[in-house]
DRENTORKOL-3810 file (N, C-alpha, C; in nm, 4 decimals):
REM DRENTORKOL-3810
@n.u->2.4042; n.v->-2.1748; n.w->6.5780; ca.u->2.5104; ca.v->-2.2661; ca.w->6.6109; c.u->2.5258; c.v->-2.3678; c.w->6.4977
@n.u->2.6476; n.v->-2.3831; n.w->6.4493; ca.u->2.6724; ca.v->-2.4783; ca.w->6.3412; c.u->2.6638; c.v->-2.6197; c.w->6.3977
@n.u->2.5819; n.v->-2.7025; n.w->6.3326; ca.u->2.5605; ca.v->-2.8400; ca.w->6.3772; c.u->2.6317; c.v->-2.9421; c.w->6.2898
@n.u->2.6814; n.v->-2.9010; n.w->6.1767; ca.u->2.7491; ca.v->-2.9936; ca.w->6.0879; c.u->2.7742; c.v->-2.9295; c.w->5.9530
@n.u->2.8219; n.v->-3.0123; n.w->5.8595; ca.u->2.8544; ca.v->-2.9636; ca.w->5.7262; c.u->2.8074; c.v->-3.0658; c.w->5.6241
@n.u->2.7609; n.v->-3.0174; n.w->5.5122; ca.u->2.7223; ca.v->-3.1048; ca.w->5.4027; c.u->2.8249; c.v->-3.0894; c.w->5.2911
@n.u->2.8893; n.v->-3.1996; n.w->5.2580; ca.u->2.9789; ca.v->-3.2029; ca.w->5.1422; c.u->2.8926; c.v->-3.2468; c.w->5.0255
@n.u->2.8565; n.v->-3.1535; n.w->4.9415; ca.u->2.7647; ca.v->-3.1802; ca.w->4.8309; c.u->2.8439; c.v->-3.1885; c.w->4.7013
@n.u->2.8410; n.v->-3.3047; n.w->4.6392; ca.u->2.9168; ca.v->-3.3251; ca.w->4.5157; c.u->2.8325; c.v->-3.4061; c.w->4.4191
@n.u->2.8349; n.v->-3.3647; n.w->4.2962; ca.u->2.7593; ca.v->-3.4322; ca.w->4.1911; c.u->2.8541; c.v->-3.4607; c.w->4.0759
@n.u->2.8598; n.v->-3.5873; n.w->4.0362; ca.u->2.9466; ca.v->-3.6250; ca.w->3.9252; c.u->2.8619; c.v->-3.6684; c.w->3.8066
@n.u->2.9199; n.v->-3.6615; n.w->3.6887; ca.u->2.8494; ca.v->-3.7011; ca.w->3.5671; c.u->2.9450; c.v->-3.7811; c.w->3.4788
@n.u->2.8931; n.v->-3.8876; n.w->3.4207; ca.u->2.9694; ca.v->-3.9676; ca.w->3.3264; c.u->2.9463; c.v->-3.9080; c.w->3.1880
@n.u->3.0501; n.v->-3.8583; n.w->3.1259; ca.u->3.0379; ca.v->-3.7935; ca.w->2.9948; c.u->2.9933; c.v->-3.8907; c.w->2.8859
@n.u->3.0284; n.v->-4.0159; n.w->2.9002; ca.u->2.9940; ca.v->-4.1151; ca.w->2.7985; c.u->2.8457; c.v->-4.1536; c.w->2.8042
@n.u->2.7949; n.v->-4.1760; n.w->2.9257; ca.u->2.6557; ca.v->-4.2214; ca.w->2.9399; c.u->2.5596; c.v->-4.1077; c.w->2.9703
@n.u->2.6136; n.v->-3.9965; n.w->3.0204; ca.u->2.5277; ca.v->-3.8853; ca.w->3.0593; c.u->2.4596; c.v->-3.9062; c.w->3.1935
@n.u->2.4936; n.v->-4.0131; n.w->3.2623; ca.u->2.4320; ca.v->-4.0442; ca.w->3.3909; c.u->2.5063; c.v->-3.9709; c.w->3.5017
@n.u->2.4307; n.v->-3.9044; n.w->3.5867; ca.u->2.4879; ca.v->-3.8313; ca.w->3.6985; c.u->2.4700; c.v->-3.9061; c.w->3.8285
@n.u->2.5516; n.v->-3.8695; n.w->3.9268; ca.u->2.5466; ca.v->-3.9347; ca.w->4.0569; c.u->2.5696; c.v->-3.8304; c.w->4.1649
@n.u->2.4771; n.v->-3.8258; n.w->4.2628; ca.u->2.4909; ca.v->-3.7366; ca.w->4.3773; c.u->2.5625; c.v->-3.8121; c.w->4.4875
@n.u->2.6741; n.v->-3.7590; n.w->4.5353; ca.u->2.7521; ca.v->-3.8256; ca.w->4.6385; c.u->2.7630; c.v->-3.7382; c.w->4.7630
@n.u->2.6554; n.v->-3.6657; n.w->4.7956; ca.u->2.6568; ca.v->-3.5800; ca.w->4.9123; c.u->2.6639; c.v->-3.6591; c.w->5.0410
@n.u->2.7299; n.v->-3.6010; n.w->5.1428; ca.u->2.7462; ca.v->-3.6697; ca.w->5.2699; c.u->2.7590; c.v->-3.5675; c.w->5.3820
@n.u->2.7034; n.v->-3.5999; n.w->5.4991; ca.u->2.7069; ca.v->-3.5108; ca.w->5.6157; c.u->2.8304; c.v->-3.5385; c.w->5.7013
@n.u->2.8854; n.v->-3.4311; n.w->5.7597; ca.u->3.0022; ca.v->-3.4420; ca.w->5.8469; c.u->2.9871; c.v->-3.3489; c.w->5.9662
@n.u->3.0520; n.v->-3.3866; n.w->6.0773; ca.u->3.0541; ca.v->-3.3004; ca.w->6.1953; c.u->3.1643; c.v->-3.1959; c.w->6.1851
@n.u->3.2663; n.v->-3.2245; n.w->6.1052; ca.u->3.3839; ca.v->-3.1401; ca.w->6.0972; c.u->3.4062; c.v->-3.0936; c.w->5.9532
@n.u->3.4358; n.v->-2.9663; n.w->5.9349; ca.u->3.4540; ca.v->-2.9111; ca.w->5.8008; c.u->3.5768; c.v->-2.9704; c.w->5.7318
@n.u->3.6807; n.v->-3.0019; n.w->5.8070; ca.u->3.8002; ca.v->-3.0614; ca.w->5.7471; c.u->3.7664; c.v->-3.1985; c.w->5.6895
@n.u->3.6898; n.v->-3.2780; n.w->5.7641; ca.u->3.6481; ca.v->-3.4095; ca.w->5.7141; c.u->3.5657; c.v->-3.3958; c.w->5.5864
@n.u->3.4810; n.v->-3.2947; n.w->5.5810; ca.u->3.3983; ca.v->-3.2725; ca.w->5.4614; c.u->3.4848; c.v->-3.2429; c.w->5.3397
@n.u->3.5854; n.v->-3.1576; n.w->5.3552; ca.u->3.6742; ca.v->-3.1249; ca.w->5.2434; c.u->3.7614; c.v->-3.2442; c.w->5.2030
@n.u->3.8040; n.v->-3.3222; n.w->5.3015; ca.u->3.8816; ca.v->-3.4423; ca.w->5.2696; c.u->3.7973; c.v->-3.5416; c.w->5.1899
@n.u->3.6700; n.v->-3.5507; n.w->5.2229; ca.u->3.5790; ca.v->-3.6383; ca.w->5.1478; c.u->3.5707; c.v->-3.5935; c.w->5.0018
@n.u->3.5550; n.v->-3.4633; n.w->4.9800; ca.u->3.5489; ca.v->-3.4121; ca.w->4.8427; c.u->3.6776; c.v->-3.4416; c.w->4.7678
@n.u->3.7902; n.v->-3.4294; n.w->4.8355; ca.u->3.9183; ca.v->-3.4621; ca.w->4.7721; c.u->3.9232; c.v->-3.6089; c.w->4.7309
@n.u->3.8730; n.v->-3.6987; n.w->4.8169; ca.u->3.8711; ca.v->-3.8419; ca.w->4.7838; c.u->3.7807; c.v->-3.8697; c.w->4.6642
@n.u->3.6657; n.v->-3.8008; n.w->4.6581; ca.u->3.5765; ca.v->-3.8185; ca.w->4.5433; c.u->3.6483; c.v->-3.7766; c.w->4.4156
@n.u->3.7181; n.v->-3.6642; n.w->4.4203; ca.u->3.7921; ca.v->-3.6162; ca.w->4.3032; c.u->3.9005; c.v->-3.7145; c.w->4.2604
@n.u->3.9713; n.v->-3.7699; n.w->4.3586; ca.u->4.0801; ca.v->-3.8633; ca.w->4.3293; c.u->4.0298; c.v->-3.9938; c.w->4.2676
@n.u->3.9072; n.v->-4.0329; n.w->4.2997; ca.u->3.8546; ca.v->-4.1625; ca.w->4.2562; c.u->3.7612; c.v->-4.1531; c.w->4.1356
@n.u->3.7648; n.v->-4.0425; n.w->4.0643; ca.u->3.6814; ca.v->-4.0301; ca.w->3.9450; c.u->3.7283; c.v->-4.1275; c.w->3.8373
@n.u->3.6311; n.v->-4.1863; n.w->3.7677; ca.u->3.6640; ca.v->-4.2728; ca.w->3.6543; c.u->3.7083; c.v->-4.1893; c.w->3.5353
@n.u->3.7556; n.v->-4.2545; n.w->3.4312; ca.u->3.8086; ca.v->-4.1868; ca.w->3.3138; c.u->3.7104; c.v->-4.0958; c.w->3.2428
@n.u->3.5835; n.v->-4.1316; n.w->3.2426; ca.u->3.4822; ca.v->-4.0509; ca.w->3.1734; c.u->3.4004; c.v->-3.9645; c.w->3.2681
@n.u->3.4375; n.v->-3.9633; n.w->3.3961; ca.u->3.3596; ca.v->-3.8885; ca.w->3.4943; c.u->3.4179; c.v->-3.7503; c.w->3.5178
@n.u->3.3304; n.v->-3.6589; n.w->3.5497; ca.u->3.3725; ca.v->-3.5235; ca.w->3.5863; c.u->3.2793; c.v->-3.4723; c.w->3.6946
@n.u->3.3266; n.v->-3.3789; n.w->3.7709; ca.u->3.2452; ca.v->-3.3177; ca.w->3.8759; c.u->3.1725; c.v->-3.1985; c.w->3.8167
@n.u->3.0415; n.v->-3.1950; n.w->3.8361; ca.u->2.9628; ca.v->-3.0827; ca.w->3.7858; c.u->2.9222; c.v->-2.9877; c.w->3.8978
@n.u->2.9289; n.v->-3.0340; n.w->4.0227; ca.u->2.8972; ca.v->-2.9490; ca.w->4.1379; c.u->2.9757; c.v->-2.9995; c.w->4.2571
@n.u->3.0380; n.v->-2.9087; n.w->4.3317; ca.u->3.1201; ca.v->-2.9492; ca.w->4.4456; c.u->3.1244; c.v->-2.8340; c.w->4.5458
@n.u->3.0667; n.v->-2.8558; n.w->4.6650; ca.u->3.0611; ca.v->-2.7485; ca.w->4.7629; c.u->3.0430; c.v->-2.8060; c.w->4.9030
@n.u->3.1031; n.v->-2.7414; n.w->5.0001; ca.u->3.0791; ca.v->-2.7727; ca.w->5.1413; c.u->3.0079; c.v->-2.6534; c.w->5.2013
@n.u->2.8972; n.v->-2.6802; n.w->5.2683; ca.u->2.8298; ca.v->-2.5693; ca.w->5.3352; c.u->2.7803; c.v->-2.6103; c.w->5.4730
@n.u->2.7677; n.v->-2.5097; n.w->5.5642; ca.u->2.7297; ca.v->-2.5400; ca.w->5.7018; c.u->2.5801; c.v->-2.5655; c.w->5.7168
@n.u->2.5498; n.v->-2.6409; n.w->5.8212; ca.u->2.4120; ca.v->-2.6631; ca.w->5.8633; c.u->2.4028; c.v->-2.6060; c.w->6.0047
@n.u->2.3123; n.v->-2.5124; n.w->6.0260; ca.u->2.2983; ca.v->-2.4508; ca.w->6.1575; c.u->2.1671; c.v->-2.4934; c.w->6.2216
@n.u->2.1680; n.v->-2.4905; n.w->6.3550; ca.u->2.0433; ca.v->-2.5107; ca.w->6.4278; c.u->1.9925; c.v->-2.3727; c.w->6.4669
@n.u->1.8778; n.v->-2.3371; n.w->6.4141; ca.u->1.8164; ca.v->-2.2072; ca.w->6.4410; c.u->1.7729; c.v->-2.2025; c.w->6.5880
@n.u->1.7524; n.v->-2.0833; n.w->6.6394; ca.u->1.7055; ca.v->-2.0665; ca.w->6.7768; c.u->1.5717; c.v->-2.1371; c.w->6.8002
@n.u->1.4926; n.v->-2.1554; n.w->6.6946; ca.u->1.3637; ca.v->-2.2223; ca.w->6.7066; c.u->1.3775; c.v->-2.3749; c.w->6.7024
@n.u->1.4999; n.v->-2.4263; n.w->6.6776; ca.u->1.5247; ca.v->-2.5690; ca.w->6.6745; c.u->1.5296; c.v->-2.6303; c.w->6.5355
@n.u->1.4924; n.v->-2.5551; n.w->6.4342; ca.u->1.4925; ca.v->-2.6050; ca.w->6.2956; c.u->1.6345; c.v->-2.6046; c.w->6.2394
@n.u->1.6662; n.v->-2.7013; n.w->6.1536; ca.u->1.7946; ca.v->-2.7025; ca.w->6.0838; c.u->1.7840; c.v->-2.6159; c.w->5.9587
@n.u->1.8872; n.v->-2.5371; n.w->5.9352; ca.u->1.8935; ca.v->-2.4510; ca.w->5.8168; c.u->2.0205; c.v->-2.4863; c.w->5.7403
@n.u->2.0040; n.v->-2.5251; n.w->5.6147; ca.u->2.1156; ca.v->-2.5574; ca.w->5.5267; c.u->2.1604; c.v->-2.4286; c.w->5.4586
@n.u->2.2818; n.v->-2.3848; n.w->5.4863; ca.u->2.3306; ca.v->-2.2557; ca.w->5.4384; c.u->2.4029; c.v->-2.2718; c.w->5.3050
@n.u->2.3271; n.v->-2.3035; n.w->5.2039; ca.u->2.3842; ca.v->-2.3323; ca.w->5.0714; c.u->2.3757; c.v->-2.2139; c.w->4.9760
@n.u->2.3146; n.v->-2.1062; n.w->5.0183; ca.u->2.2991; ca.v->-1.9876; ca.w->4.9331; c.u->2.3562; c.v->-1.8657; c.w->5.0038
@n.u->2.3526; n.v->-1.7533; n.w->4.9362; ca.u->2.4010; ca.v->-1.6285; ca.w->4.9949; c.u->2.3187; c.v->-1.5929; c.w->5.1183
@n.u->2.1865; n.v->-1.6058; n.w->5.1087; ca.u->2.0942; ca.v->-1.5841; ca.w->5.2196; c.u->2.0085; c.v->-1.7086; c.w->5.2343
@n.u->1.9927; n.v->-1.7575; n.w->5.3580; ca.u->1.9210; ca.v->-1.8809; ca.w->5.3857; c.u->1.8197; c.v->-1.8538; c.w->5.4962
@n.u->1.6938; n.v->-1.8842; n.w->5.4716; ca.u->1.5861; ca.v->-1.8512; ca.w->5.5633; c.u->1.5313; c.v->-1.9764; c.w->5.6304
@n.u->1.5122; n.v->-1.9691; n.w->5.7614; ca.u->1.4535; ca.v->-2.0787; ca.w->5.8374; c.u->1.3070; c.v->-2.0940; c.w->5.7964
@n.u->1.2682; n.v->-2.2152; n.w->5.7627; ca.u->1.1304; ca.v->-2.2414; ca.w->5.7207; c.u->1.0303; c.v->-2.2245; c.w->5.8341
@n.u->1.0755; n.v->-2.2370; n.w->5.9565; ca.u->0.9847; ca.v->-2.2327; ca.w->6.0710; c.u->0.9619; c.v->-2.0913; c.w->6.1249
@n.u->1.0706; n.v->-2.0136; n.w->6.1421; ca.u->1.0560; ca.v->-1.8821; ca.w->6.2065; c.u->1.0992; c.v->-1.7649; c.w->6.1186
@n.u->1.1487; n.v->-1.7921; n.w->5.9972; ca.u->1.1913; ca.v->-1.6905; ca.w->5.9005; c.u->1.3182; c.v->-1.6148; c.w->5.9390
@n.u->1.3960; n.v->-1.6672; n.w->6.0344; ca.u->1.5259; ca.v->-1.6065; ca.w->6.0639; c.u->1.6167; c.v->-1.6292; c.w->5.9429
@n.u->1.7052; n.v->-1.5340; n.w->5.9164; ca.u->1.7944; ca.v->-1.5421; ca.w->5.8015; c.u->1.9382; c.v->-1.5650; c.w->5.8456
@n.u->2.0081; n.v->-1.6481; n.w->5.7689; ca.u->2.1490; ca.v->-1.6801; ca.w->5.7924; c.u->2.2254; c.v->-1.6580; c.w->5.6634
@n.u->2.3532; n.v->-1.6204; n.w->5.6766; ca.u->2.4345; ca.v->-1.6055; ca.w->5.5559; c.u->2.4973; c.v->-1.7391; c.w->5.5182
@n.u->2.5802; n.v->-1.7400; n.w->5.4149; ca.u->2.6409; ca.v->-1.8620; ca.w->5.3634; c.u->2.7402; c.v->-1.9251; c.w->5.4602
@n.u->2.7851; n.v->-1.8511; n.w->5.5620; ca.u->2.8764; ca.v->-1.9049; ca.w->5.6630; c.u->2.8029; c.v->-1.9554; c.w->5.7862
@n.u->2.6702; n.v->-1.9403; n.w->5.7882; ca.u->2.5912; ca.v->-1.9864; ca.w->5.9015; c.u->2.5709; c.v->-1.8821; c.w->6.0091
@n.u->2.6081; n.v->-1.7578; n.w->5.9827; ca.u->2.5893; ca.v->-1.6512; ca.w->6.0813; c.u->2.4471; c.v->-1.5952; c.w->6.0726
@n.u->2.3879; n.v->-1.5734; n.w->6.1881; ca.u->2.2544; ca.v->-1.5146; ca.w->6.1941; c.u->2.2611; c.v->-1.3701; c.w->6.1463
@n.u->2.1697; n.v->-1.3327; n.w->6.0586; ca.u->2.1635; ca.v->-1.1964; ca.w->6.0069; c.u->2.0637; c.v->-1.1132; c.w->6.0870
@n.u->2.0772; n.v->-0.9834; n.w->6.0768; ca.u->1.9823; ca.v->-0.8920; ca.w->6.1418; c.u->1.8444; c.v->-0.9105; c.w->6.0799
@n.u->1.7394; n.v->-0.8710; n.w->6.1524; ca.u->1.6048; ca.v->-0.8783; ca.w->6.0944; c.u->1.5982; c.v->-0.7991; c.w->5.9633
@n.u->1.5142; n.v->-0.8463; n.w->5.8733; ca.u->1.5078; ca.v->-0.7852; ca.w->5.7397; c.u->1.4699; c.v->-0.6373; c.w->5.7418
@n.u->1.3935; n.v->-0.5949; n.w->5.8410; ca.u->1.3558; ca.v->-0.4533; ca.w->5.8434; c.u->1.4767; c.v->-0.3632; c.w->5.8699
@n.u->1.5897; n.v->-0.4222; n.w->5.9097; ca.u->1.7130; ca.v->-0.3459; ca.w->5.9307; c.u->1.8087; c.v->-0.3555; c.w->5.8125
@n.u->1.7803; n.v->-0.4418; n.w->5.7164; ca.u->1.8693; ca.v->-0.4582; ca.w->5.6014; c.u->1.8729; c.v->-0.3299; c.w->5.5196
@n.u->1.9926; n.v->-0.2891; n.w->5.4836; ca.u->2.0099; ca.v->-0.1721; ca.w->5.3983; c.u->1.9931; c.v->-0.0400; c.w->5.4702
@n.u->1.9846; n.v->-0.0454; n.w->5.6029; ca.u->1.9629; ca.v->0.0757; ca.w->5.6807; c.u->2.0705; c.v->0.1807; c.w->5.6537
@n.u->2.1963; n.v->0.1344; n.w->5.6416; ca.u->2.3074; ca.v->0.2277; ca.w->5.6215; c.u->2.3104; c.v->0.2855; c.w->5.4800
@n.u->2.2552; n.v->0.2117; n.w->5.3840; ca.u->2.2668; ca.v->0.2520; ca.w->5.2438; c.u->2.1359; c.v->0.3004; c.w->5.1834
@n.u->2.0276; n.v->0.2884; n.w->5.2575; ca.u->1.8987; ca.v->0.3323; ca.w->5.2053; c.u->1.8292; c.v->0.2276; c.w->5.1189
@n.u->1.8861; n.v->0.1053; n.w->5.1120; ca.u->1.8253; ca.v->-0.0016; ca.w->5.0330; c.u->1.7103; c.v->-0.0648; c.w->5.1123
@n.u->1.6250; n.v->-0.1365; n.w->5.0426; ca.u->1.5205; ca.v->-0.2130; ca.w->5.1070; c.u->1.5637; c.v->-0.3581; c.w->5.1163
@n.u->1.5003; n.v->-0.4380; n.w->5.2021; ca.u->1.5466; ca.v->-0.5764; ca.w->5.2229; c.u->1.5409; c.v->-0.6592; c.w->5.0965
@n.u->1.4424; n.v->-0.6356; n.w->5.0098; ca.u->1.4323; ca.v->-0.7187; ca.w->4.8895; c.u->1.5429; c.v->-0.6872; c.w->4.7898
@n.u->1.6066; n.v->-0.5726; n.w->4.8004; ca.u->1.7208; ca.v->-0.5433; ca.w->4.7154; c.u->1.8467; c.v->-0.6160; c.w->4.7651
@n.u->1.8480; n.v->-0.6570; n.w->4.8910; ca.u->1.9622; ca.v->-0.7265; ca.w->4.9503; c.u->1.9488; c.v->-0.8778; c.w->4.9400
@n.u->1.8320; n.v->-0.9276; n.w->4.9070; ca.u->1.8055; ca.v->-1.0715; ca.w->4.9114; c.u->1.8473; c.v->-1.1415; c.w->4.7875
END
């Protein structure tokens, strides 16, 4: 179950080389994207965005929060796997069953 969204954005000042993380949590994906738009609109003259992404945070069946920031995201507590959209994946022993691949080739 999706519990929220992280709007993760990192800006860098080209003149000073100093970076700034402006990540923020949201309950709604639209609010998260609007936040990123505001960050983009308010960049200073020497600033640029070096990383900008919204990704879901799910609550695993075991109660742990899983940040779905990669292609495959594993719960630290029970090892359940989720995709980048926050959907629960089949157990790893079933990965690649249709194609003959092993789970580590899919990870």
